[in-house]
gemmi code that builds the backbone of each chain (N, CA, C; Angstrom):
import gemmi

chains = {
    "A": [
        ("ASP", (82.136, 132.948, 82.177), (81.172, 132.770, 83.259), (81.912, 132.389, 84.528)),
        ("THR", (81.620, 133.106, 85.627), (82.392, 132.876, 86.840), (81.652, 131.981, 87.807)),
        ("GLY", (80.592, 131.332, 87.425), (79.869, 130.454, 88.321), (78.665, 131.140, 88.932)),
        ("VAL", (78.188, 130.564, 90.044), (77.018, 131.095, 90.731), (77.473, 132.150, 91.742)),
        ("SER", (76.861, 133.307, 91.667), (77.244, 134.415, 92.534), (76.123, 134.731, 93.520)),
        ("GLN", (76.477, 134.913, 94.781), (75.478, 135.243, 95.798), (75.902, 136.497, 96.558)),
        ("ASN", (74.918, 137.343, 96.821), (75.160, 138.580, 97.564), (73.992, 138.904, 98.484)),
        ("PRO", (74.264, 139.486, 99.659), (75.592, 139.675, 100.223), (76.142, 138.372, 100.778)),
        ("ARG", (77.409, 138.331, 101.071), (78.001, 137.120, 101.623), (77.625, 136.944, 103.093)),
        ("HIS", (77.468, 138.067, 103.775), (77.112, 138.000, 105.188), (76.200, 139.168, 105.516)),
        ("LYS", (75.110, 138.855, 106.219), (74.158, 139.878, 106.623), (73.851, 139.708, 108.094)),
        ("ILE", (74.038, 140.794, 108.842), (73.675, 140.806, 110.259), (72.507, 141.763, 110.415)),
        ("THR", (71.437, 141.303, 111.035), (70.253, 142.127, 111.149), (69.614, 141.935, 112.514)),
        ("LYS", (68.760, 142.843, 112.867), (68.031, 142.728, 114.126), (66.718, 142.005, 113.872)),
        ("ARG", (66.287, 141.300, 114.873), (65.015, 140.582, 114.777), (63.897, 141.529, 114.360)),
        ("GLY", (63.074, 141.055, 113.421), (61.960, 141.863, 112.958), (62.229, 142.623, 111.671)),
        ("GLN", (63.490, 142.722, 111.285), (63.835, 143.409, 110.039), (63.658, 142.467, 108.848)),
        ("ASN", (63.551, 143.058, 107.667), (63.470, 142.288, 106.425), (64.848, 142.209, 105.783)),
        ("VAL", (65.139, 141.081, 105.164), (66.405, 140.926, 104.445), (66.131, 140.315, 103.072)),
        ("THR", (67.001, 140.620, 102.138), (66.879, 140.061, 100.790), (68.241, 139.580, 100.318)),
        ("PHE", (68.260, 138.378, 99.780), (69.469, 137.798, 99.198), (69.277, 137.663, 97.698)),
        ("ARG", (70.396, 137.812, 96.987), (70.345, 137.711, 95.536), (71.246, 136.585, 95.058)),
        ("CYS", (70.801, 135.898, 94.021), (71.583, 134.832, 93.421), (71.624, 135.041, 91.909)),
        ("ASP", (72.821, 135.041, 91.358), (73.004, 135.091, 89.907), (73.528, 133.735, 89.456)),
        ("PRO", (72.705, 132.951, 88.753), (73.125, 131.602, 88.360), (74.034, 131.631, 87.137)),
        ("ILE", (74.497, 130.469, 86.764), (75.226, 130.318, 85.502), (74.225, 130.597, 84.383)),
        ("SER", (74.610, 131.396, 83.427), (73.658, 131.983, 82.486), (72.843, 130.950, 81.696)),
        ("GLU", (73.442, 129.846, 81.301), (72.687, 128.905, 80.477), (71.886, 127.886, 81.288)),
        ("HIS", (71.960, 127.965, 82.612), (71.243, 127.012, 83.452), (69.762, 127.356, 83.541)),
        ("ASN", (68.906, 126.300, 83.462), (67.465, 126.533, 83.493), (66.847, 126.305, 84.870)),
        ("ARG", (67.619, 125.684, 85.775), (67.103, 125.421, 87.109), (67.853, 126.259, 88.142)),
        ("LEU", (67.111, 126.712, 89.144), (67.721, 127.452, 90.240), (67.096, 126.981, 91.541)),
        ("TYR", (67.939, 126.634, 92.504), (67.488, 126.093, 93.785), (67.939, 127.014, 94.916)),
        ("TRP", (67.117, 127.068, 95.965), (67.511, 127.687, 97.230), (67.490, 126.618, 98.317)),
        ("TYR", (68.568, 126.607, 99.093), (68.688, 125.706, 100.238), (69.064, 126.532, 101.468)),
        ("ARG", (68.774, 125.971, 102.646), (69.203, 126.572, 103.896), (70.043, 125.548, 104.641)),
        ("GLN", (71.134, 126.021, 105.237), (72.009, 125.120, 105.976), (72.364, 125.721, 107.328)),
        ("THR", (72.135, 124.953, 108.388), (72.550, 125.357, 109.716), (73.754, 124.530, 110.140)),
        ("LEU", (74.417, 124.968, 111.196), (75.678, 124.361, 111.608), (75.520, 122.871, 111.884)),
        ("GLY", (76.371, 122.074, 111.252), (76.373, 120.640, 111.488), (75.298, 119.863, 110.741)),
        ("GLN", (74.547, 120.562, 109.905), (73.482, 119.911, 109.150), (73.774, 119.980, 107.659)),
        ("GLY", (73.139, 119.085, 106.909), (73.213, 119.202, 105.465), (72.256, 120.278, 104.968)),
        ("PRO", (72.422, 120.718, 103.739), (71.495, 121.707, 103.178), (70.066, 121.162, 103.128)),
        ("GLU", (69.104, 122.028, 103.468), (67.692, 121.664, 103.415), (67.035, 122.438, 102.285)),
        ("PHE", (66.277, 121.740, 101.465), (65.639, 122.339, 100.306), (64.573, 123.364, 100.726)),
        ("LEU", (64.573, 124.515, 100.049), (63.560, 125.532, 100.292), (62.606, 125.658, 99.102)),
        ("THR", (63.182, 125.895, 97.903), (62.357, 126.090, 96.732), (63.221, 125.970, 95.482)),
        ("TYR", (62.555, 125.778, 94.323), (63.311, 125.798, 93.083), (62.485, 126.382, 91.948)),
        ("PHE", (63.193, 126.873, 90.947), (62.610, 127.472, 89.756), (63.072, 126.709, 88.516)),
        ("GLN", (62.156, 126.538, 87.608), (62.475, 126.084, 86.268), (62.243, 127.306, 85.382)),
        ("ASN", (63.329, 127.863, 84.884), (63.251, 129.180, 84.217), (62.618, 130.176, 85.196)),
        ("GLU", (61.518, 130.845, 84.839), (60.957, 131.831, 85.765), (59.867, 131.265, 86.657)),
        ("ALA", (59.479, 130.018, 86.434), (58.381, 129.424, 87.192), (58.885, 128.783, 88.492)),
        ("GLN", (58.256, 129.157, 89.597), (58.567, 128.535, 90.876), (57.725, 127.264, 90.984)),
        ("LEU", (58.353, 126.103, 90.918), (57.614, 124.859, 90.767), (57.366, 124.125, 92.071)),
        ("GLU", (58.180, 124.349, 93.067), (57.975, 123.636, 94.321), (58.530, 124.446, 95.473)),
        ("LYS", (57.821, 124.374, 96.601), (58.253, 125.046, 97.826), (58.189, 124.062, 98.978)),
        ("SER", (59.218, 124.074, 99.808), (59.249, 123.217, 100.974), (58.334, 123.772, 102.068)),
        ("ARG", (57.920, 122.902, 102.992), (57.162, 123.368, 104.155), (58.007, 124.268, 105.051)),
        ("LEU", (59.330, 124.203, 104.872), (60.221, 125.086, 105.629), (60.024, 126.546, 105.227)),
        ("LEU", (59.501, 126.736, 104.017), (59.343, 128.086, 103.498), (58.028, 128.664, 104.013)),
        ("SER", (58.115, 129.301, 105.198), (56.900, 129.869, 105.780), (56.455, 131.079, 104.969)),
        ("ASP", (55.295, 131.652, 105.349), (54.778, 132.782, 104.583), (55.610, 134.040, 104.778)),
        ("ARG", (56.611, 133.996, 105.649), (57.535, 135.137, 105.779), (58.601, 135.119, 104.686)),
        ("PHE", (58.705, 133.984, 104.010), (59.721, 133.824, 102.976), (59.068, 133.975, 101.595)),
        ("SER", (59.743, 134.659, 100.700), (59.274, 134.714, 99.320), (60.478, 134.720, 98.392)),
        ("ALA", (60.328, 134.027, 97.287), (61.409, 133.955, 96.307), (60.857, 134.291, 94.934)),
        ("GLU", (61.696, 134.937, 94.162), (61.311, 135.300, 92.801), (62.467, 135.035, 91.853)),
        ("ARG", (62.118, 134.841, 90.601), (63.138, 134.728, 89.558), (62.581, 135.381, 88.297)),
        ("PRO", (62.561, 136.705, 88.293), (61.982, 137.412, 87.142), (62.761, 137.138, 85.864)),
        ("LYS", (62.049, 136.840, 84.807), (62.629, 136.611, 83.490), (63.596, 135.430, 83.465)),
        ("GLY", (63.510, 134.573, 84.448), (64.347, 133.381, 84.446), (65.824, 133.639, 84.574)),
        ("SER", (66.198, 134.806, 85.128), (67.619, 135.108, 85.252), (68.035, 135.011, 86.717)),
        ("PHE", (68.347, 136.141, 87.357), (68.736, 136.106, 88.757), (67.512, 135.800, 89.626)),
        ("SER", (67.785, 135.449, 90.875), (66.692, 135.174, 91.811), (66.942, 135.939, 93.106)),
        ("THR", (65.855, 136.268, 93.794), (65.944, 136.883, 95.112), (65.169, 136.040, 96.112)),
        ("LEU", (65.693, 135.998, 97.314), (65.021, 135.347, 98.441), (64.856, 136.398, 99.521)),
        ("GLU", (63.613, 136.715, 99.867), (63.341, 137.725, 100.875), (62.776, 137.060, 102.120)),
        ("ILE", (63.247, 137.481, 103.255), (62.718, 137.032, 104.540), (62.167, 138.258, 105.261)),
        ("GLN", (60.886, 138.214, 105.566), (60.267, 139.331, 106.276), (60.198, 139.022, 107.769)),
        ("ARG", (60.266, 140.078, 108.560), (60.129, 139.960, 110.033), (61.034, 138.839, 110.554)),
        ("THR", (62.310, 138.975, 110.315), (63.253, 137.917, 110.657), (63.179, 137.518, 112.124)),
        ("GLU", (63.439, 136.241, 112.356), (63.490, 135.669, 113.701), (64.871, 135.063, 113.915)),
        ("GLN", (65.248, 134.857, 115.169), (66.573, 134.308, 115.441), (66.748, 132.929, 114.815)),
        ("GLY", (65.665, 132.191, 114.708), (65.714, 130.873, 114.093), (66.000, 130.900, 112.599)),
        ("ASP", (65.949, 132.085, 112.001), (66.270, 132.209, 110.578), (67.769, 132.266, 110.338)),
        ("SER", (68.544, 132.420, 111.403), (69.998, 132.478, 111.263), (70.498, 131.180, 110.646)),
        ("ALA", (71.182, 131.304, 109.524), (71.631, 130.129, 108.767), (72.442, 130.607, 107.580)),
        ("MET", (72.984, 129.643, 106.840), (73.594, 129.923, 105.542), (72.552, 129.631, 104.487)),
        ("TYR", (72.311, 130.578, 103.600), (71.356, 130.395, 102.517), (72.152, 130.164, 101.236)),
        ("LEU", (71.946, 128.980, 100.682), (72.716, 128.545, 99.518), (71.859, 128.550, 98.263)),
        ("CYS", (72.441, 129.009, 97.192), (71.788, 128.989, 95.890), (72.567, 128.042, 94.988)),
        ("ALA", (71.858, 127.296, 94.173), (72.507, 126.409, 93.207), (71.758, 126.501, 91.888)),
        ("SER", (72.470, 126.276, 90.798), (71.809, 126.226, 89.496), (72.254, 124.977, 88.755)),
        ("SER", (71.454, 124.579, 87.788), (71.784, 123.394, 86.998), (71.111, 123.477, 85.643)),
        ("LEU", (71.612, 122.665, 84.751), (70.992, 122.520, 83.443), (70.455, 121.106, 83.364)),
        ("VAL", (69.140, 120.976, 83.411), (68.534, 119.649, 83.357), (68.496, 119.204, 81.905)),
        ("ARG", (69.130, 118.060, 81.653), (69.210, 117.545, 80.289), (68.300, 116.332, 80.118)),
        ("SER", (67.978, 116.034, 78.883), (67.141, 114.866, 78.607), (67.861, 113.581, 78.992)),
        ("SER", (69.197, 113.626, 79.041), (69.966, 112.437, 79.428), (69.836, 112.155, 80.915)),
        ("GLY", (69.350, 113.131, 81.671), (69.169, 112.949, 83.103), (70.230, 113.602, 83.954)),
        ("ALA", (71.322, 114.028, 83.327), (72.369, 114.668, 84.118), (71.833, 115.966, 84.717)),
        ("ASN", (72.072, 116.163, 85.983), (71.603, 117.360, 86.677), (72.628, 117.725, 87.727)),
        ("VAL", (73.766, 118.209, 87.256), (74.858, 118.539, 88.158), (74.628, 119.926, 88.730)),
        ("LEU", (74.490, 120.006, 90.041), (74.254, 121.292, 90.691), (75.568, 122.024, 90.908)),
        ("THR", (75.569, 123.320, 90.604), (76.687, 124.203, 90.914), (76.217, 125.191, 91.962)),
        ("PHE", (76.907, 125.191, 93.098), (76.502, 126.036, 94.216), (77.285, 127.343, 94.245)),
        ("GLY", (76.638, 128.363, 94.780), (77.323, 129.594, 95.111), (77.986, 129.458, 96.470)),
        ("ALA", (78.677, 130.522, 96.878), (79.406, 130.507, 98.153), (78.483, 130.667, 99.352)),
        ("GLY", (77.243, 131.065, 99.106), (76.284, 131.188, 100.188), (76.189, 132.587, 100.758)),
        ("SER", (75.062, 132.866, 101.390), (74.843, 134.120, 102.119), (74.532, 133.752, 103.561)),
        ("ARG", (75.402, 134.216, 104.459), (75.199, 133.864, 105.876), (74.371, 134.938, 106.564)),
        ("LEU", (73.279, 134.516, 107.179), (72.385, 135.445, 107.888), (72.534, 135.244, 109.387)),
        ("THR", (72.769, 136.337, 110.086), (72.789, 136.340, 111.543), (71.721, 137.296, 112.029)),
        ("VAL", (70.756, 136.759, 112.788), (69.673, 137.580, 113.328), (69.906, 137.757, 114.828)),
        ("LEU", (70.074, 139.011, 115.242), (70.378, 139.299, 116.647), (69.109, 139.470, 117.471)),
    ],
    "B": [
        ("LYS", (58.860, 110.460, 103.104), (59.952, 111.405, 102.975), (61.255, 110.644, 102.807)),
        ("GLN", (62.014, 111.014, 101.743), (63.286, 110.341, 101.548), (64.284, 110.795, 102.611)),
        ("GLU", (65.068, 109.853, 103.105), (66.090, 110.189, 104.079), (67.437, 109.701, 103.591)),
        ("VAL", (68.443, 110.535, 103.839), (69.812, 110.221, 103.453), (70.668, 110.251, 104.710)),
        ("THR", (71.381, 109.173, 104.949), (72.192, 109.033, 106.156), (73.652, 108.852, 105.774)),
        ("GLN", (74.525, 109.582, 106.471), (75.949, 109.459, 106.191), (76.684, 108.995, 107.441)),
        ("ILE", (77.513, 107.988, 107.251), (78.295, 107.418, 108.346), (79.744, 107.280, 107.867)),
        ("PRO", (80.758, 107.624, 108.710), (80.592, 108.212, 110.034), (80.300, 109.714, 109.946)),
        ("ALA", (79.914, 110.313, 111.055), (79.673, 111.747, 111.082), (80.986, 112.515, 111.054)),
        ("ALA", (82.021, 111.908, 111.633), (83.329, 112.561, 111.649), (84.405, 111.496, 111.551)),
        ("LEU", (85.515, 111.882, 110.957), (86.609, 110.946, 110.726), (87.929, 111.701, 110.770)),
        ("SER", (88.899, 111.156, 111.514), (90.227, 111.766, 111.574), (91.248, 110.694, 111.244)),
        ("VAL", (92.055, 110.926, 110.225), (93.015, 109.918, 109.769), (94.375, 110.558, 109.508)),
        ("PRO", (95.419, 109.763, 109.572), (96.737, 110.282, 109.199), (96.885, 110.344, 107.688)),
        ("GLU", (97.700, 111.249, 107.241), (97.955, 111.405, 105.817), (98.397, 110.087, 105.190)),
        ("GLY", (97.903, 109.827, 103.985), (98.317, 108.642, 103.250), (97.336, 107.484, 103.330)),
        ("GLU", (96.424, 107.539, 104.281), (95.458, 106.442, 104.405), (94.428, 106.467, 103.304)),
        ("ASN", (93.966, 105.272, 102.924), (92.800, 105.148, 102.045), (91.571, 105.101, 102.938)),
        ("LEU", (90.506, 105.764, 102.528), (89.333, 105.793, 103.402), (88.052, 105.721, 102.592)),
        ("VAL", (86.997, 105.310, 103.311), (85.685, 105.109, 102.703), (84.639, 105.869, 103.491)),
        ("LEU", (83.869, 106.672, 102.787), (82.730, 107.381, 103.380), (81.452, 106.719, 102.861)),
        ("ASN", (80.481, 106.605, 103.745), (79.263, 105.888, 103.403), (78.040, 106.801, 103.349)),
        ("CYS", (77.148, 106.468, 102.438), (75.891, 107.198, 102.275), (74.798, 106.163, 102.037)),
        ("SER", (73.731, 106.226, 102.813), (72.611, 105.312, 102.595), (71.330, 106.102, 102.409)),
        ("PHE", (70.406, 105.533, 101.639), (69.151, 106.212, 101.336), (68.006, 105.218, 101.446)),
        ("THR", (66.823, 105.736, 101.772), (65.707, 104.850, 102.114), (64.954, 104.359, 100.884)),
        ("ASP", (64.889, 105.137, 99.824), (64.130, 104.782, 98.631), (65.114, 104.439, 97.518)),
        ("SER", (65.071, 103.216, 97.033), (66.062, 102.773, 96.046), (65.770, 103.269, 94.635)),
        ("ALA", (64.619, 103.878, 94.403), (64.256, 104.340, 93.059), (64.851, 105.720, 92.770)),
        ("ILE", (66.165, 105.817, 92.943), (66.788, 107.124, 92.782), (66.984, 107.448, 91.309)),
        ("TYR", (67.186, 108.725, 91.034), (67.480, 109.193, 89.679), (68.988, 109.355, 89.502)),
        ("ASN", (69.611, 110.002, 90.471), (71.072, 110.078, 90.508), (71.537, 110.396, 91.916)),
        ("LEU", (72.814, 110.280, 92.132), (73.411, 110.566, 93.430), (74.662, 111.391, 93.187)),
        ("GLN", (74.833, 112.403, 93.997), (75.954, 113.321, 93.809), (76.737, 113.448, 95.104)),
        ("TRP", (78.047, 113.463, 94.994), (78.923, 113.713, 96.133), (79.494, 115.127, 96.015)),
        ("PHE", (79.474, 115.836, 97.167), (79.984, 117.196, 97.231), (81.038, 117.302, 98.322)),
        ("ARG", (81.849, 118.334, 98.176), (82.795, 118.701, 99.219), (82.449, 120.112, 99.679)),
        ("GLN", (82.531, 120.346, 101.004), (82.273, 121.688, 101.535), (83.374, 122.066, 102.509)),
        ("ASP", (84.064, 123.160, 102.217), (85.056, 123.693, 103.136), (84.355, 124.613, 104.134)),
        ("PRO", (84.919, 124.785, 105.322), (84.244, 125.555, 106.380), (83.803, 126.936, 105.908)),
        ("GLY", (82.533, 127.245, 106.125), (81.994, 128.555, 105.782), (81.838, 128.813, 104.301)),
        ("LYS", (81.987, 127.789, 103.495), (81.936, 127.976, 102.038), (80.752, 127.209, 101.433)),
        ("GLY", (80.565, 127.418, 100.133), (79.543, 126.666, 99.415), (80.010, 125.256, 99.099)),
        ("LEU", (79.231, 124.546, 98.327), (79.515, 123.154, 98.000), (80.168, 123.045, 96.630)),
        ("THR", (81.103, 122.118, 96.519), (81.765, 121.839, 95.252), (81.423, 120.417, 94.831)),
        ("SER", (80.892, 120.263, 93.620), (80.527, 118.941, 93.137), (81.782, 118.123, 92.851)),
        ("LEU", (81.771, 116.865, 93.332), (82.900, 115.961, 93.112), (82.573, 114.931, 92.040)),
        ("LEU", (81.483, 114.207, 92.235), (81.109, 113.128, 91.326), (79.601, 113.022, 91.282)),
        ("LEU", (79.077, 112.680, 90.113), (77.658, 112.384, 89.956), (77.524, 111.003, 89.358)),
        ("ILE", (76.663, 110.179, 89.964), (76.409, 108.840, 89.443), (74.946, 108.761, 89.031)),
        ("GLN", (74.722, 108.430, 87.784), (73.347, 108.223, 87.308), (72.845, 106.869, 87.816)),
        ("SER", (71.531, 106.698, 87.847), (70.941, 105.473, 88.389), (71.367, 104.235, 87.603)),
        ("SER", (71.718, 104.431, 86.336), (72.112, 103.297, 85.492), (73.590, 102.934, 85.642)),
        ("GLN", (74.331, 103.742, 86.407), (75.767, 103.529, 86.564), (76.081, 102.851, 87.888)),
        ("ARG", (77.250, 102.200, 87.945), (77.670, 101.550, 89.184), (78.752, 102.344, 89.898)),
        ("GLU", (79.548, 103.096, 89.129), (80.596, 103.866, 89.776), (81.081, 104.983, 88.855)),
        ("GLN", (81.764, 105.962, 89.493), (82.392, 107.059, 88.779), (83.730, 107.331, 89.457)),
        ("THR", (84.690, 107.750, 88.654), (86.036, 107.997, 89.177), (86.515, 109.366, 88.721)),
        ("SER", (87.220, 110.035, 89.641), (87.874, 111.291, 89.305), (89.130, 111.396, 90.143)),
        ("GLY", (90.274, 111.213, 89.497), (91.537, 111.286, 90.223), (91.611, 110.249, 91.331)),
        ("ARG", (91.825, 110.729, 92.562), (91.923, 109.810, 93.714), (90.558, 109.450, 94.297)),
        ("LEU", (89.495, 109.912, 93.694), (88.142, 109.671, 94.201), (87.434, 108.623, 93.351)),
        ("ASN", (86.726, 107.736, 94.045), (85.893, 106.755, 93.355), (84.589, 106.633, 94.122)),
        ("ALA", (83.475, 106.823, 93.429), (82.168, 106.688, 94.056), (81.450, 105.505, 93.437)),
        ("SER", (80.837, 104.689, 94.290), (80.077, 103.547, 93.812), (78.625, 103.696, 94.228)),
        ("LEU", (77.765, 102.993, 93.518), (76.337, 103.046, 93.795), (75.752, 101.645, 93.749)),
        ("ASP", (75.052, 101.257, 94.808), (74.325, 99.997, 94.862), (72.886, 100.321, 95.224)),
        ("LYS", (72.056, 100.436, 94.200), (70.668, 100.843, 94.440), (69.894, 99.815, 95.249)),
        ("SER", (70.162, 98.537, 95.000), (69.367, 97.491, 95.658), (69.535, 97.527, 97.170)),
        ("SER", (70.728, 97.894, 97.618), (70.961, 97.982, 99.070), (70.812, 99.405, 99.584)),
        ("GLY", (70.562, 100.348, 98.695), (70.382, 101.739, 99.113), (71.652, 102.361, 99.643)),
        ("ARG", (72.782, 102.108, 98.974), (74.053, 102.607, 99.487), (74.950, 103.166, 98.390)),
        ("SER", (75.733, 104.147, 98.797), (76.822, 104.650, 97.965), (78.043, 104.821, 98.850)),
        ("THR", (79.202, 104.615, 98.278), (80.438, 104.850, 99.018), (81.333, 105.787, 98.217)),
        ("LEU", (82.050, 106.629, 98.931), (83.065, 107.491, 98.336), (84.406, 107.029, 98.869)),
        ("TYR", (85.248, 106.575, 97.960), (86.568, 106.070, 98.317), (87.595, 107.141, 97.984)),
        ("ILE", (88.410, 107.488, 98.973), (89.477, 108.471, 98.762), (90.804, 107.751, 98.956)),
        ("ALA", (91.598, 107.726, 97.907), (92.888, 107.043, 97.967), (93.985, 108.012, 98.393)),
        ("ALA", (94.916, 107.478, 99.158), (96.107, 108.231, 99.552), (95.745, 109.629, 100.045)),
        ("SER", (95.000, 109.697, 101.124), (94.463, 110.968, 101.615), (95.566, 111.984, 101.911)),
        ("GLN", (95.231, 113.259, 101.725), (96.160, 114.372, 101.935), (95.510, 115.400, 102.857)),
        ("PRO", (96.301, 116.201, 103.557), (95.703, 117.228, 104.427), (94.731, 118.145, 103.688)),
        ("GLY", (94.980, 118.388, 102.416), (94.078, 119.213, 101.620), (92.721, 118.582, 101.376)),
        ("ASP", (92.569, 117.302, 101.701), (91.265, 116.642, 101.571), (90.366, 116.949, 102.765)),
        ("SER", (90.906, 117.596, 103.780), (90.120, 117.913, 104.975), (88.965, 118.838, 104.611)),
        ("ALA", (87.766, 118.379, 104.888), (86.538, 119.101, 104.525), (85.359, 118.256, 104.987)),
        ("THR", (84.156, 118.768, 104.754), (82.943, 117.972, 104.971), (82.483, 117.435, 103.625)),
        ("TYR", (82.175, 116.152, 103.594), (81.729, 115.496, 102.367), (80.241, 115.167, 102.499)),
        ("LEU", (79.481, 115.613, 101.525), (78.026, 115.465, 101.550), (77.574, 114.647, 100.349)),
        ("CYS", (76.608, 113.780, 100.567), (75.982, 113.124, 99.426), (74.554, 113.636, 99.289)),
        ("ALA", (74.089, 113.669, 98.073), (72.750, 114.163, 97.771), (72.096, 113.218, 96.778)),
        ("VAL", (70.876, 112.824, 97.089), (70.139, 111.867, 96.266), (68.968, 112.573, 95.611)),
        ("SER", (68.803, 112.356, 94.300), (67.688, 112.946, 93.556), (66.739, 111.854, 93.091)),
        ("TYR", (65.453, 112.188, 93.153), (64.422, 111.280, 92.671), (63.667, 111.967, 91.543)),
        ("ALA", (63.106, 111.161, 90.653), (62.443, 111.730, 89.480), (60.971, 111.988, 89.738)),
        ("SER", (60.595, 112.342, 90.960), (59.186, 112.554, 91.295), (58.612, 113.695, 90.485)),
        ("GLY", (57.776, 113.381, 89.529), (57.129, 114.409, 88.731), (58.093, 115.304, 87.985)),
        ("GLY", (59.299, 114.822, 87.748), (60.282, 115.613, 87.018), (60.980, 116.653, 87.854)),
        ("SER", (60.860, 116.585, 89.188), (61.440, 117.638, 90.009), (62.949, 117.465, 90.226)),
        ("TYR", (63.409, 116.218, 90.429), (64.848, 115.937, 90.613), (65.470, 116.784, 91.717)),
        ("ILE", (64.765, 116.984, 92.797), (65.289, 117.827, 93.874), (66.243, 117.017, 94.735)),
        ("PRO", (67.496, 117.399, 94.819), (68.453, 116.662, 95.655), (68.140, 116.783, 97.144)),
        ("THR", (68.164, 115.630, 97.835), (68.042, 115.566, 99.284), (69.404, 115.217, 99.846)),
        ("PHE", (69.869, 116.032, 100.814), (71.216, 115.884, 101.338), (71.257, 115.121, 102.654)),
        ("GLY", (72.379, 114.421, 102.875), (72.694, 113.912, 104.192), (73.350, 115.002, 105.016)),
        ("ARG", (73.708, 114.665, 106.271), (74.322, 115.651, 107.161), (75.815, 115.802, 106.914)),
        ("GLY", (76.382, 114.864, 106.185), (77.788, 114.978, 105.845), (78.709, 114.218, 106.776)),
        ("THR", (79.906, 113.982, 106.287), (80.993, 113.409, 107.072), (82.107, 114.439, 107.124)),
        ("SER", (82.478, 114.829, 108.349), (83.552, 115.801, 108.533), (84.879, 115.056, 108.591)),
        ("LEU", (85.736, 115.313, 107.626), (87.008, 114.604, 107.507), (88.173, 115.519, 107.860)),
        ("ILE", (89.044, 115.013, 108.719), (90.309, 115.694, 109.013), (91.440, 114.738, 108.669)),
        ("VAL", (92.333, 115.175, 107.798), (93.530, 114.406, 107.461), (94.721, 115.146, 108.049)),
        ("HIS", (95.382, 114.538, 109.030), (96.487, 115.243, 109.675), (97.825, 114.740, 109.160)),
        ("PRO", (98.775, 115.681, 109.076), (100.102, 115.322, 108.499), (100.830, 114.302, 109.376)),
    ],
}
model = gemmi.Model(1)
for chain_id, residues in chains.items():
    chain = gemmi.Chain(chain_id)
    for i, (resn, *xyz) in enumerate(residues, 1):
        res = gemmi.Residue()
        res.name, res.seqid = resn, gemmi.SeqId(i, " ")
        for name, pos in zip(("N", "CA", "C"), xyz):
            atom = gemmi.Atom()
            atom.name, atom.element = name, gemmi.Element(name[0])
            atom.pos, atom.b_iso = gemmi.Position(*pos), 0.0
            res.add_atom(atom)
        chain.add_residue(res)
    model.add_chain(chain)
structure = gemmi.Structure()
structure.add_model(model)
structure.setup_entities()
């Protein structure tokens, strides 16, 4: 297992276009998180999945954003009608939540979105 | 809303110094706290995780402590090296309804110069 994989690494798009990012988590992990990070800020939570169920969404996730995790495997994050304010690094992380409480997140390298 | 604050925002030190990074949080009922390292333009790498029942964790030259009553954690880096230059982020998780969603601070940008 090579860790969490994210594609594409960098996407440049024009305002108003749709973009989709993909995240492949560590195979045995049951949790998958999406975060957004802008320059000089810490990652901000967007949404997370427990297996295939999307259990929580941040208020940051407007109705232009949608995330899926079919069959509890890879996940996609789609942004429709992109705006310049969507320019950011989109980070995916996965974890295995244990009964002991350990929940160590493993992050991917991120997908950087630039909206012109 | 839980808030996580990291001080200082930036730090520049000469190689060999021991240094302390600080993380404070508003709600002391945490589930765990995690320290990450982020290199420019890259994802995050987990350094240490401290469970709420623990006081500290150590890995090599890194030592993280947790004081829930005061809402603070510190990351101690011994004998700093230029390769330690990166942004260090702390993330606090709460057990709200079993969600355990980590909330991040803004990070401390560290430069270790030779």
